C-alpha positions, 0 to 999 in steps of 0.5 A, spaced: 500 500 500 503 506 498 504 511 503 499 517 503 501 524 501 502 529 506 498 535 505 498 542 509 491 543 512 489 549 516 491 554 510 486 559 512 488 559 519 496 559 517 494 566 513 490 569 519 496 567 524 501 570 519 497 577 518 496 577 526 504 576 526 505 582 521 500 586 525 504 585 531 511 587 529 508 593 526 504 595 533 511 593 536 515 598 531 509 603 533 511 602 540 518 603 539 517 610 535 511 613 538 515 617 543 519 620 538 514 625 535 513 628 542 520 628 544 521 632 537 516 637 540 511 636 534 505 636 539 503 643 542 500 641 548 505 638 553 504 631 554 506 627 560 512 622 560 507 617 564 502 617 558 507 617 553 510 611 556 504 608 557 502 608 550 509 606 548 508 600 553 501 598 551 503 598 543 510 594 544 507 589 549 500 588 545 504 587 539 509 582 542 503 578 545 500 578 538 507 575 535 507 570 540 500 568 539 501 568 531 507 563 533 503 559 537 498 558 532 503 556 527 506 551 531 499 548 533 497 547 526 504 544 524 503 539 530 496 537 528 499 536 521 504 532 523 500 528 528 495 527 522 501 524 518 503 520 523 496 517 524 496 515 516 503 512 517 500 508 522 494 506 519 498 503 513 503 500 517 497 496 521 494 494 514 501 491 511 502 487 518 495 484 517 496 481 510 
């Protein structure tokens, strides 16, 4: 009996996870550069250092959490594909042993 062909599953989930990862990196980058306009004096209204750091921290932390969630999702999809392939191989092995 020929071995079953391995297929990549969860294409939509993988695409969504990659989009979330890219968005996470963009949010993290925005968190890093967000204090720059305030420090350069582009805002006529004085902004407190605490509020500036809070916004930067939320953007950076949220972005990094999104990247983490993206990587965990992709790892979960890979693991599910590997388990499905292993189960198929075991079925082939079992059917060849019965003959």
